[in-house]
C-alpha positions in Angstrom: 11.3 -86.8 60.2 8.6 -84.7 58.7 9.6 -82.7 55.6 7.9 -79.3 55.2 6.5 -78.2 51.8 8.6 -75.7 49.9 7.4 -72.2 50.4 7.3 -69.7 47.4 10.0 -67.1 47.6 8.5 -63.5 47.4 10.4 -60.6 46.0 11.0 -58.0 48.7 8.9 -54.9 48.2 12.0 -52.7 47.9 13.1 -54.6 44.8 9.6 -54.6 43.1 10.7 -51.9 40.7 13.1 -54.4 39.1 10.1 -56.4 37.8 7.9 -53.8 36.2 4.5 -54.8 34.7 4.8 -55.0 30.9 1.5 -54.2 29.1 -0.1 -57.0 27.2 -0.7 -56.6 23.5 -4.4 -55.8 24.1 -3.5 -53.1 26.7 -0.9 -51.5 24.4 -3.4 -51.5 21.5 -6.1 -49.9 23.7 -3.6 -47.2 24.9 -2.6 -46.4 21.3 -6.2 -46.3 20.2 -7.1 -43.8 23.0 -4.1 -41.6 22.0 -5.2 -41.6 18.3 -8.8 -40.8 19.2 -7.8 -37.8 21.4 -5.4 -36.5 18.7 -8.0 -36.9 16.0 -10.6 -35.1 18.1 -8.2 -32.2 18.8 -7.2 -31.8 15.2 -10.7 -32.2 13.8 -12.7 -30.1 16.2 -10.4 -27.9 18.2 -6.8 -27.4 17.0 -5.2 -27.4 13.5 -1.7 -26.4 12.3 -1.2 -23.6 9.9 1.8 -22.1 8.2 2.1 -18.4 7.5 3.2 -18.0 3.9 3.2 -14.2 3.3 4.1 -10.9 4.9 0.6 -9.5 5.2 0.3 -9.9 9.0 3.8 -8.7 9.9 5.0 -8.0 12.6 2.3 -10.0 14.5 2.8 -13.1 12.4 6.0 -13.7 10.3 6.6 -15.7 7.2 7.6 -19.2 8.5 5.5 -19.1 11.7 3.6 -22.4 12.4 0.3 -21.8 14.3 -2.2 -23.9 16.2 -5.6 -22.4 15.9 -8.9 -23.0 17.7 -11.6 -24.2 15.3 -14.5 -24.1 17.8 -14.2 -20.6 19.4 -16.6 -19.1 16.9 -18.8 -22.2 16.4 -22.5 -21.3 15.8 -25.1 -21.9 18.5 -26.3 -25.5 18.7 -23.0 -27.1 17.8 -22.4 -30.5 19.6 -20.2 -30.0 22.6 -21.0 -26.3 23.0 -21.6 -26.8 26.7 -18.0 -27.9 27.3 -16.2 -25.6 24.9 -15.5 -21.8 25.4 -17.4 -19.9 22.6 -17.8 -16.2 22.0 -18.7 -13.9 19.1 -16.2 -12.4 16.7 -14.7 -9.2 18.2 -13.0 -6.1 16.9 -9.2 -6.7 16.9 -9.5 -10.5 16.7 -7.2 -12.3 14.3 -9.3 -14.8 12.4 -8.8 -17.6 9.9 -11.4 -17.7 7.2 -12.2 -19.2 3.8 -11.5 -16.9 0.8 -12.1 -18.4 -2.6 -12.8 -21.8 -0.9 -10.8 -23.9 0.0 -8.2 -21.2 0.4 -7.6 -20.0 4.0 -6.5 -16.5 4.9 -5.5 -14.9 8.2 -6.4 -11.2 8.9 -7.5 -9.0 11.7 -11.1 -7.9 12.2 -11.5 -4.1 12.0 -15.1 -3.5 11.2 -18.1 -5.3 12.8 -21.7 -5.5 11.5 -23.3 -2.0 11.6 -20.0 -0.1 11.8 -19.2 2.9 9.7 -15.6 2.9 8.6 -13.1 5.0 6.7 -9.4 5.3 6.3 -7.6 8.7 6.0 -3.9 8.7 5.2 -3.6 5.2 6.5 -5.4 5.9 9.8 -8.6 3.9 10.5 -11.7 5.5 11.9 -14.7 3.5 13.1 -17.9 5.2 13.8 -16.1 8.6 13.5 -13.5 7.7 16.2 -9.8 6.9 15.5 -9.0 3.3 16.1 -6.1 2.5 18.5 -3.9 0.0 16.6 -0.6 -0.8 18.3 -0.3 -3.9 16.1 -0.4 -2.0 12.7 2.9 -1.8 10.8 3.6 0.5 7.8 6.6 -0.9 5.9 7.9 1.3 3.1 5.8 1.2 -0.1 5.0 3.5 -3.0 2.1 5.9 -2.4 -1.4 4.5 -3.1 -4.4 6.7 -2.9 -6.9 3.8 -2.9 -5.0 1.9 -0.1 -4.5 4.9 2.2 -7.8 6.7 1.7 -10.7 4.4 1.8 -13.4 4.2 0.5 -12.1 5.8 -2.6 -14.1 8.0 -4.9 -12.3 6.7 -8.0 -11.4 3.3 -9.3 -7.6 3.8 -9.3 -6.1 0.4 -8.4 -6.2 -2.6 -10.8 -6.0 -5.0 -7.8 -9.6 -4.0 -6.7 -12.2 -6.6 -7.5 -14.8 -4.9 -9.9 -17.8 -6.6 -8.2 -16.5 -5.3 -4.8 -16.1 -1.8 -6.2 -19.7 -1.7 -7.3 -20.9 -3.0 -3.9 -18.6 -0.6 -2.1 -20.2 2.4 -3.9 -23.7 1.3 -2.9 -22.7 1.0 0.8 -20.8 4.3 1.0 -22.4 7.3 2.7 -20.7 10.6 3.4 -17.3 9.1 2.8 -17.9 6.1 5.2 -18.4 2.5 4.4 -21.3 0.7 6.2 -20.6 -2.9 7.2 -23.7 -5.0 6.5 -25.2 -7.4 9.0 -23.4 -10.8 9.2 -20.3 -9.3 7.5 -16.8 -8.3 8.7 -14.2 -5.9 7.4 -10.7 -7.3 7.8 -7.2 -5.8 7.3 -3.7 -7.2 7.4 -1.4 -5.8 10.1 1.2 -5.0 7.5 -1.0 -2.3 6.0 1.0 -1.3 3.0 1.5 -4.9 1.9 -1.8 -6.7 2.5 -4.5 -7.8 0.1 -7.6 -7.5 2.3 -11.1 -6.1 2.5 -10.0 -2.9 0.8 -9.5 -4.9 -2.4 -12.1 -7.7 -2.3 -14.7 -7.0 0.3 -16.3 -8.3 3.4 -15.8 -11.7 5.1 -19.2 -13.4 5.8 -19.6 -14.7 9.3 -20.0 -18.3 8.1 -16.7 -18.1 6.3 -14.8 -17.6 9.6 -13.5 -20.9 10.8 -11.0 -20.4 13.6 -8.8 -18.1 15.7 -5.0 -18.6 16.0 -3.8 -19.6 19.5 -0.1 -20.0 19.7 3.0 -20.1 17.5 4.4 -23.6 18.1 7.4 -23.3 15.8 8.9 -20.6 13.6 11.4 -21.2 10.7 13.5 -18.3 9.6 12.2 -17.1 6.3 13.2 -13.9 4.5 10.6 -11.1 4.4 10.3 -8.8 1.4 8.7 -6.0 3.3 10.1 -5.9 6.9 13.3 -3.9 6.9 14.1 -4.8 10.5 13.7 -8.5 9.9 15.9 -8.3 6.7 18.7 -6.7 8.7 18.4 -9.4 11.4 18.3 -12.1 8.7 21.6 -10.8 7.3 23.2 -11.0 10.7 21.8 -14.5 11.2 23.2 -15.6 7.8 26.7 -14.6 8.8 26.2 -16.5 12.0 24.9 -19.6 10.2 28.0 -19.9 8.0 30.2 -20.2 11.0 31.4 -23.6 12.0 29.8 -23.2 15.4 26.8 -25.5 15.8 24.9 -23.1 18.1 25.3 -20.5 15.4 23.7 -22.7 12.8 20.9 -23.7 15.1 20.2 -20.0 15.9 19.9 -19.3 12.2 17.6 -22.2 11.5 14.6 -21.1 13.6 13.2 -18.1 15.6 13.4 -19.9 18.9 12.1 -17.0 21.0 8.8 -17.1 19.0 8.0 -20.7 20.0 4.9 -21.0 22.2 4.2 -17.2 21.8 0.5 -16.5 22.3 -1.1 -14.8 19.2 -3.1 -11.6 19.9 
């Protein structure tokens, strides 16, 4: 009697999922390395996190907002990778991140472009003799300030003004208007009565602008010293947070509706 050789038993195709392929150590290491390289590229050349620490951009950006910003959108001509990245010049109304007293970073909105003639009357901005439409501007209560609300001022009336900037401002003022020089930008905070900006220390050079905010990826509830509406909401949230209900405490912890909000 002839004995046949034992045949290998094959796993039916419908049970193949019970025996998944586990990556080898080299495969796992290569996958991890690719993830790290992509993350480093994005953080180094494209995206970077930023926390808003002050009220100067309320109500567009609130204290406690965490931002991701694009570090390449204003990159100069000739930068490596320009052909695959969306670039454009700085525009009026853009919110920009820039170096001020390096390495300090500030966030403000561009109001005046190179060549513009600019003035502020009773808090209203005029560019090239036309009133600027600013739906983003907020005017929280503050004591009267002639220098802040009527710019450029004729008298040195505010101790916060940088003396060097005051002298430069006088040399660039014609018929009550400030001329923005080539390669420079005039920036203001959206919270006009509570912002230390170009009115006090001058222009932002083009080379100092490093990024543009993209989205709010998280927002912690932090009290504001200037926003009356937010303060009232904060009080309500505090009462909710002391409740034993978990959802109430979570609601008081963060501004969940601001997460993934596009910045503009």
